[in-house]
C-alpha positions as CSV (number, residue, x, y, z in Angstrom):
1,M,-35.8,-21.9,-18.5
2,L,-36.4,-24.0,-15.3
3,Q,-33.2,-26.2,-15.0
4,Q,-33.0,-28.2,-11.7
5,K,-33.9,-25.4,-8.9
6,Y,-32.5,-22.5,-11.1
7,W,-34.0,-20.2,-13.5
8,S,-33.3,-17.1,-15.0
9,E,-35.2,-14.6,-17.7
10,S,-33.8,-12.1,-19.7
11,V,-35.8,-8.7,-20.3
12,T,-35.2,-6.1,-23.4
13,T,-36.0,-2.6,-22.2
14,G,-36.1,0.4,-24.7
15,S,-34.4,3.8,-25.0
16,P,-32.9,4.8,-21.8
17,R,-34.1,8.5,-22.8
18,A,-37.5,7.1,-22.8
19,R,-37.1,4.9,-19.3
20,G,-34.6,7.2,-17.4
21,W,-31.3,5.4,-17.4
22,G,-32.8,1.9,-18.4
23,C,-30.7,-1.1,-17.2
24,S,-27.0,-2.1,-17.9
25,L,-26.6,-5.1,-19.7
26,Y,-25.5,-8.3,-17.9
27,P,-24.1,-11.1,-20.3
28,F,-25.0,-14.4,-18.8
29,S,-24.1,-18.0,-20.3
30,R,-25.8,-21.0,-18.7
31,E,-23.0,-22.9,-20.0
32,R,-19.9,-21.4,-18.1
33,P,-18.8,-24.2,-16.1
34,L,-18.4,-24.0,-12.4
35,S,-14.6,-24.4,-12.9
36,D,-14.4,-21.4,-14.9
37,P,-11.5,-18.8,-13.4
38,Q,-14.6,-15.8,-13.5
39,V,-16.8,-17.6,-11.0
40,P,-15.4,-16.4,-7.4
41,V,-14.5,-19.4,-5.2
42,G,-17.9,-20.6,-3.5
43,L,-20.4,-19.0,-6.0
44,S,-22.4,-21.0,-8.2
45,T,-23.0,-19.6,-12.2
46,D,-26.4,-18.2,-11.1
47,L,-25.4,-16.4,-8.3
48,W,-22.3,-15.0,-10.6
49,A,-24.4,-14.1,-13.0
50,A,-26.0,-11.4,-11.1
51,Q,-22.9,-10.1,-10.8
52,S,-21.6,-9.7,-13.7
53,R,-20.0,-6.7,-15.2
54,P,-22.2,-4.1,-17.4
55,V,-20.8,-3.9,-20.6
56,R,-20.6,-0.1,-21.6
57,T,-21.5,1.1,-25.3
58,G,-20.2,4.5,-24.1
59,W,-20.9,7.6,-21.8
60,G,-24.3,7.9,-22.4
61,G,-25.4,4.1,-22.0
62,C,-26.9,1.9,-24.7
63,H,-29.5,2.2,-26.6
64,S,-31.4,-1.2,-25.6
65,S,-30.4,-3.4,-22.8
66,S,-31.2,-6.6,-21.1
67,V,-30.8,-7.9,-17.6
68,A,-30.5,-11.8,-16.7
69,L,-31.6,-12.7,-13.6
70,S,-31.2,-15.8,-11.7
71,Q,-32.4,-17.3,-8.3
72,V,-32.9,-20.2,-6.1
73,G,-36.5,-21.4,-5.5
74,T,-39.5,-19.5,-6.6
75,R,-39.7,-17.7,-9.6
76,A,-40.3,-14.3,-8.7
77,P,-42.2,-11.3,-11.3
78,L,-40.1,-8.7,-12.7
79,K,-41.8,-5.4,-13.0
80,A,-40.3,-2.2,-15.1
81,T,-42.3,1.1,-14.8
82,P,-41.5,4.2,-16.1
83,S,-39.8,7.1,-14.7
84,L,-41.7,8.7,-11.6
85,G,-39.2,11.7,-11.3
86,P,-36.4,12.5,-9.2
87,C,-35.7,10.1,-6.5
88,R,-38.5,7.9,-7.1
89,P,-38.5,4.4,-8.1
90,S,-38.2,3.4,-12.0
91,F,-37.1,0.2,-11.6
92,W,-37.8,-2.5,-9.1
93,L,-35.3,-5.5,-9.2
94,P,-36.1,-8.5,-7.0
95,I,-32.8,-10.5,-7.0
96,R,-33.9,-12.2,-3.9
97,S,-37.6,-12.9,-2.5
98,D,-36.4,-11.1,0.7
99,V,-34.6,-8.2,-1.0
100,E,-35.9,-5.1,-3.4
101,F,-33.5,-2.8,-5.1
102,R,-34.6,0.8,-5.9
103,K,-33.0,2.7,-8.7
104,C,-33.1,6.1,-7.9
105,H,-33.3,9.3,-10.6
106,C,-30.8,11.8,-9.2
107,P,-31.2,15.3,-10.9
108,A,-27.5,15.9,-11.1
109,A,-27.4,13.0,-14.3
110,E,-29.8,15.3,-15.7
111,T,-28.1,18.8,-15.1
112,A,-24.2,17.1,-15.5
113,G,-24.7,19.3,-18.9
114,G,-24.4,17.3,-22.6
115,T,-25.9,14.1,-23.7
116,G,-22.9,11.9,-23.1
117,D,-20.0,11.3,-25.4
118,S,-21.4,8.3,-27.0
119,T,-19.1,7.6,-30.2
120,R,-17.1,4.7,-28.1
121,T,-18.2,1.6,-29.3
122,Q,-18.5,-2.1,-27.6
123,Q,-15.4,-4.0,-27.8
124,T,-15.9,-7.8,-28.8
125,P,-13.8,-9.7,-25.8
126,R,-10.9,-11.8,-27.8
127,P,-10.7,-15.4,-27.0
128,R,-8.3,-16.2,-24.0
129,A,-6.6,-19.2,-22.6
130,Q,-8.5,-22.1,-20.5
131,G,-7.6,-20.8,-16.9
132,S,-6.0,-17.2,-17.7
133,P,-7.6,-14.2,-16.2
134,P,-10.3,-11.8,-18.3
135,M,-8.5,-9.5,-19.9
136,G,-7.3,-6.2,-18.2
137,W,-7.5,-7.9,-14.5
138,Q,-4.9,-9.5,-12.3
139,V,-4.7,-12.4,-10.0
140,S,-3.5,-11.4,-6.3
141,T,-1.2,-13.9,-4.5
142,S,-1.2,-11.9,-1.1
143,G,-4.5,-14.1,0.4
144,R,-5.2,-17.3,0.9
145,F,-8.0,-17.7,-2.0
146,Q,-8.0,-16.1,-5.1
147,T,-8.5,-12.9,-6.0
148,R,-8.9,-10.8,-8.9
149,C,-8.7,-6.6,-9.5
150,C,-9.8,-4.8,-12.1
151,T,-6.6,-2.1,-12.7
152,N,-8.1,0.7,-11.8
153,A,-4.8,2.5,-11.0
154,N,-5.5,5.5,-12.7
155,W,-9.2,6.0,-12.9
156,M,-9.7,9.2,-11.2
157,S,-7.0,11.2,-14.1
158,E,-9.3,9.0,-16.9
159,L,-12.3,10.0,-15.8
160,C,-14.4,12.7,-18.6
161,P,-13.1,16.1,-18.3
162,R,-16.6,16.9,-17.5
163,L,-16.4,15.5,-14.2
164,W,-13.2,17.3,-13.1
165,D,-14.9,20.1,-11.8
166,V,-17.8,18.0,-9.5
167,P,-17.0,18.1,-6.0
168,L,-15.7,15.2,-4.8
169,H,-18.7,14.5,-2.2
170,H,-21.1,14.4,-5.5
171,L,-18.3,11.8,-7.2
172,S,-18.8,8.1,-6.8
173,I,-15.6,6.8,-4.7
174,P,-14.7,2.9,-4.0
175,G,-13.4,2.5,-0.1
176,S,-12.2,-0.4,1.5
177,H,-13.8,-1.6,4.7
178,D,-11.2,-2.1,8.0
179,T,-8.2,-1.6,5.1
180,M,-5.6,-3.1,7.3
181,T,-7.0,-6.3,8.2
182,Y,-4.7,-8.6,5.9
183,C,-1.8,-8.1,8.3
184,L,-3.5,-9.0,11.5
185,N,-0.9,-9.9,13.7
186,K,-1.4,-13.9,14.8
187,K,0.2,-13.6,18.4
188,S,-0.9,-10.1,19.5
189,P,-3.0,-9.9,22.5
190,I,-7.0,-9.2,21.8
191,S,-7.6,-5.6,22.2
192,H,-8.7,-4.2,25.4
193,R,-12.0,-2.8,23.7
194,E,-13.5,-6.5,23.5
195,P,-15.1,-8.0,26.1
196,K,-13.6,-8.9,29.1
197,L,-14.7,-12.5,28.8
198,L,-12.8,-12.7,25.5
199,Q,-9.5,-11.2,26.6
200,L,-9.8,-13.8,29.5
201,L,-10.7,-16.9,27.1
202,S,-7.8,-15.6,24.7
203,K,-5.2,-15.8,27.4
204,V,-6.8,-19.3,29.2
205,L,-7.5,-21.1,25.5
206,P,-5.4,-19.5,22.7
207,C,-5.4,-22.3,20.7
208,V,-8.8,-22.4,20.5
209,T,-9.8,-18.6,20.9
210,R,-7.2,-17.4,18.5
211,P,-8.4,-18.9,15.4
212,V,-11.8,-18.5,15.6
213,I,-10.7,-14.8,16.7
214,L,-8.8,-14.1,13.3
215,K,-11.3,-15.7,10.9
216,W,-13.9,-13.1,11.6
217,S,-11.3,-10.2,12.4
218,V,-10.1,-10.2,8.2
219,T,-12.2,-8.3,5.9
220,Q,-9.7,-7.8,3.0
221,V,-6.9,-9.9,1.9
222,L,-5.1,-7.1,-0.9
223,N,-2.4,-5.2,0.6
224,I,-2.6,-1.6,0.7
225,T,-1.0,-0.9,-2.6
226,E,-2.6,-3.4,-4.4
227,Q,-5.8,-1.9,-3.0
228,L,-4.8,1.2,-4.7
229,D,-3.8,-0.2,-7.8
230,A,-7.7,-1.8,-7.8
231,G,-8.9,1.5,-7.6
232,V,-9.8,2.7,-3.8
233,R,-9.3,5.7,-2.8
234,Y,-11.3,5.6,0.6
235,L,-9.3,3.8,3.3
236,D,-10.6,3.0,6.5
237,L,-7.4,3.2,8.8
238,R,-8.4,1.8,12.6
239,V,-5.3,3.7,14.3
240,A,-4.2,2.4,18.1
241,H,-1.1,2.2,20.1
242,M,-0.7,-1.5,22.1
243,A,-1.1,-1.5,25.6
244,G,2.6,-2.5,26.9
245,G,4.1,-1.7,23.5
246,P,7.0,1.0,22.4
247,E,5.8,4.5,23.3
248,K,5.6,5.6,19.5
249,N,4.7,2.2,17.5
250,L,1.0,2.8,16.5
251,H,-0.4,-0.5,14.8
252,F,-4.0,-0.5,13.1
253,V,-6.5,-2.4,15.1
254,H,-9.4,-4.7,14.6
255,M,-10.2,-7.0,17.6
256,V,-6.4,-7.7,17.2
257,Y,-3.4,-5.4,16.0
258,T,-1.5,-5.6,12.8
259,T,2.1,-6.9,12.0
260,A,2.2,-3.3,10.2
261,L,2.7,0.3,11.7
262,V,1.1,3.0,10.6
263,E,4.1,5.0,9.7
264,D,5.0,2.5,7.2
265,T,1.3,2.3,5.9
266,L,1.4,6.0,5.2
267,T,4.9,5.9,3.5
268,E,3.6,3.4,1.6
269,I,0.5,5.1,0.4
270,S,3.2,8.2,-0.2
271,E,5.2,6.6,-2.6
272,W,2.4,4.9,-4.2
273,L,0.9,8.6,-5.1
274,E,4.6,10.1,-6.4
275,K,3.4,7.1,-9.0
276,H,-0.2,8.3,-9.5
277,P,0.5,12.2,-9.8
278,R,-3.0,12.7,-10.5
279,E,-5.0,10.2,-8.0
280,V,-6.4,11.5,-4.9
281,V,-7.1,9.4,-1.5
282,I,-9.2,10.3,1.2
283,L,-7.6,8.8,4.7
284,A,-9.8,8.0,7.4
285,C,-8.0,7.4,10.7
286,R,-10.3,6.4,13.5
287,N,-10.8,4.4,16.8
288,F,-7.6,6.1,18.3
289,E,-7.7,3.3,20.8
290,G,-5.1,4.2,23.9
291,M,-4.1,7.1,21.7
292,T,-3.1,9.5,24.6
293,E,-2.9,13.6,23.0
294,D,1.0,13.4,22.7
295,L,0.2,10.2,20.7
296,H,-2.2,12.1,18.4
297,E,0.6,15.1,18.4
298,Y,2.9,12.8,17.1
299,L,0.6,11.1,14.4
300,V,-0.1,14.3,13.4
301,T,3.5,15.1,12.8
302,C,4.2,11.7,11.0
303,I,1.3,12.7,8.5
304,K,2.7,16.2,8.0
305,N,6.3,15.2,7.9
306,I,5.0,11.8,5.4
307,F,2.9,14.1,3.2
308,G,3.9,17.3,3.3
309,H,2.6,19.5,0.3
310,V,0.2,16.9,-0.9
311,L,-1.8,17.4,1.9
312,C,-5.3,19.2,0.9
313,P,-6.4,21.4,3.9
314,R,-9.6,21.7,5.6
315,G,-12.2,24.1,3.5
316,E,-15.0,23.4,0.8
317,V,-14.6,20.5,-0.9
318,P,-12.5,20.8,-3.7
319,T,-13.3,19.5,-7.4
320,L,-10.3,17.1,-9.1
321,R,-9.2,20.1,-10.9
322,Q,-8.8,22.4,-7.9
323,L,-6.5,19.5,-6.4
324,W,-4.7,18.6,-9.4
325,A,-4.0,22.6,-9.8
326,R,-2.8,23.1,-6.2
327,G,-1.0,20.0,-6.9
328,H,-2.9,18.5,-3.4
329,Q,-3.4,14.2,-3.3
330,V,-4.2,13.5,0.2
331,V,-7.7,14.3,2.0
332,I,-7.5,13.4,6.2
333,S,-10.7,12.6,8.2
334,Y,-9.4,12.4,11.4
335,E,-11.9,11.7,14.3
336,D,-10.5,13.6,17.1
337,E,-12.2,16.9,17.3
338,G,-9.4,18.0,19.6
339,S,-6.7,17.8,17.0
340,V,-8.9,19.3,14.2
341,S,-9.0,22.4,15.8
342,R,-5.3,22.4,16.1
343,H,-4.3,21.4,12.9
344,G,-5.9,22.9,9.6
345,E,-4.5,19.9,7.2
346,L,-7.2,17.6,9.5
347,W,-11.0,17.5,8.2
348,L,-13.5,16.4,10.5
349,G,-14.3,12.8,10.7
350,I,-16.2,11.7,7.7
351,P,-19.7,9.7,8.4
352,Y,-19.9,6.1,8.1
353,W,-23.4,4.7,7.4
354,W,-22.7,1.4,9.2
355,G,-25.8,-0.9,9.3
356,N,-24.5,-3.7,11.9
357,K,-26.6,-6.2,9.9
358,V,-25.7,-10.1,9.7
359,K,-28.5,-10.7,6.5
360,T,-28.3,-8.8,3.0
361,G,-31.6,-7.7,3.1
362,D,-31.4,-6.1,6.5
363,L,-28.8,-4.5,5.5
364,I,-30.0,-3.0,1.9
365,R,-32.7,-2.1,3.6
366,Y,-30.9,0.2,6.2
367,L,-29.1,1.6,3.6
368,E,-32.5,2.5,1.6
369,L,-34.1,4.1,4.9
370,M,-30.5,6.1,5.5
371,K,-30.8,6.9,1.7
372,S,-34.4,8.4,2.0
373,V,-33.5,10.8,5.4
374,G,-31.0,12.1,3.3
375,R,-27.5,12.1,2.4
376,P,-25.1,14.6,4.3
377,D,-23.6,17.8,2.2
378,K,-20.3,16.5,2.7
379,L,-18.1,13.3,1.8
380,F,-20.0,10.3,3.4
381,V,-19.4,6.9,3.3
382,A,-22.2,4.2,2.4
383,G,-21.2,1.1,4.0
384,I,-22.0,-2.6,2.2
385,N,-20.5,-4.5,5.0
386,L,-22.2,-7.4,7.0
387,T,-21.3,-7.8,10.6
388,E,-21.5,-10.8,12.6
389,N,-22.9,-11.2,15.9
390,L,-21.7,-13.5,18.9
391,G,-25.2,-15.6,18.3
392,Y,-24.2,-16.1,14.6
393,V,-20.5,-17.2,15.9
394,L,-22.0,-19.9,17.6
395,V,-24.5,-20.7,15.2
396,H,-21.8,-21.3,12.4
397,P,-18.7,-22.0,14.2
398,S,-17.2,-23.1,11.3
399,Q,-17.7,-20.0,9.1
400,S,-16.0,-17.0,9.2
401,L,-16.5,-13.3,8.0
402,K,-14.9,-14.4,4.7
403,T,-17.9,-17.1,4.2
404,M,-20.4,-15.3,5.0
405,T,-19.7,-12.2,2.9
406,L,-19.2,-13.7,-0.4
407,P,-22.1,-15.3,-1.5
408,S,-24.2,-12.0,-0.3
409,L,-21.8,-9.9,-3.2
410,P,-23.8,-10.4,-6.2
411,Y,-27.0,-8.7,-4.4
412,L,-24.9,-6.3,-2.8
413,G,-23.0,-5.6,-6.0
414,A,-26.9,-5.6,-7.7
415,W,-27.9,-2.7,-4.9
416,V,-24.1,-1.0,-6.0
417,R,-25.3,-1.1,-9.6
418,E,-28.8,0.9,-8.9
419,Q,-27.0,3.6,-6.9
420,C,-26.3,7.6,-8.7
421,P,-24.1,10.1,-7.4
422,G,-24.6,13.4,-7.2
423,P,-26.1,16.5,-4.8
424,S,-29.3,14.8,-4.5
425,S,-30.5,13.8,-1.2
426,C,-31.1,10.1,-2.2
427,C,-27.8,10.2,-4.0
428,T,-24.4,8.2,-2.5
429,N,-20.7,9.2,-2.9
430,I,-17.9,6.6,-1.0
431,I,-19.1,3.3,-1.0
432,A,-16.9,0.8,1.2
433,G,-17.1,-2.7,1.4
434,D,-14.8,-5.7,2.3
435,F,-12.4,-8.2,0.2
436,I,-11.6,-6.0,-2.4
437,G,-11.2,-7.8,-5.6
438,A,-13.6,-10.9,-4.9
439,D,-15.9,-9.4,-7.3
440,D,-16.0,-6.2,-9.6
441,F,-17.3,-4.1,-6.6
442,V,-14.6,-1.3,-7.3
443,S,-15.1,-1.0,-11.1
444,N,-19.0,-0.8,-10.8
445,V,-18.7,2.1,-8.1
446,I,-16.3,3.9,-10.4
447,R,-18.8,3.5,-13.4
448,L,-21.6,5.0,-11.8
449,N,-19.9,7.9,-12.3
450,D,-20.8,7.7,-15.7
451,K,-24.7,8.6,-15.1
452,L,-23.4,12.1,-14.0
453,L,-23.1,12.4,-17.6
454,R,-26.4,11.2,-19.1
455,C,-29.6,13.3,-19.9
């Protein structure tokens, strides 16, 4: 159907047993008004349709499914081909003319055992009042724009028991990029790692420079507890000591420093874990701007005192069942080899696939290239975060990282839904993104674990 310059097409596929995993079911309605609260601010219903949440009919998936596509401009062809074997494309989904999404068949999905529990049936959504959030979602008030985050506070403990014996680096785990940027301090100095010219401009023209820096530095609006409640289990913590600040005050940093202190934040995480004893978090301590050896020892001491016996010691990557049996809930990734060598509670820094791309298509091509090279045989992160550069900022002076990122979420979400966890070289593990709660990214990443249960 052609309406103005938008079009949509629905294609029904056969049984997932005949076509590998088939496709997910994407609810789509042309009649949905732009004012509908399910549509994120700044996104059209057509873009929203591309990222609609799949409707599951059980662990084994549905026996027939459909994909709704929408695209601006010229109509593009849709092809569905039979499986070509492990790690080969079985489905090409052109959402945009410059982006192609590849579904990868992973042996883990074939060796996880069983045919999956298909006894659960699809539930019909109950009617909801106009303006109310969808069932199971909560509205956050911590940010300047409305966000919706599905409540996944206990998703690890609610996984199918057959996944409890899968090592963490073979599971699909959602993460947040630059986790602490929701509390950047508007009055803090510019990080001394930033260019000297920027630091000078910040001192000479603070009323002009500071607002620009802040709007390109904020990557999250949910606070740490809200992110954990939403289901985030990998936290990207950029630790720093502010030059001229109190000796033992450690902050987080992303161009500017946070109001939150590291010790207070770790305590908040510890308190959340006490209320969720079967959830496991991975804390990536990185950056370490202005950190001396003494400050590293101070930080490690804080970590040990705050988390105590729930820290998982370095060794083979454990399974959830092993972690629960030992009472461990925290894996500390620490990007300082000297500290790691001195403390058995610290793990070497987790690799992060950072594309450093402005355009969505370029970022997806980078991630596909990294997958073709092969995943590391340990915990690792695929970052779906876009990154601005000076040229982009100068050409788009009125924009921000938020306005650059939000229109890309449907396309990045489509890529996420095509991924597969497991041990295969083309599989993903942790997937981290910006603006948690702006779409159903976290739920999509968690749902990938269902693929490990399919034949």
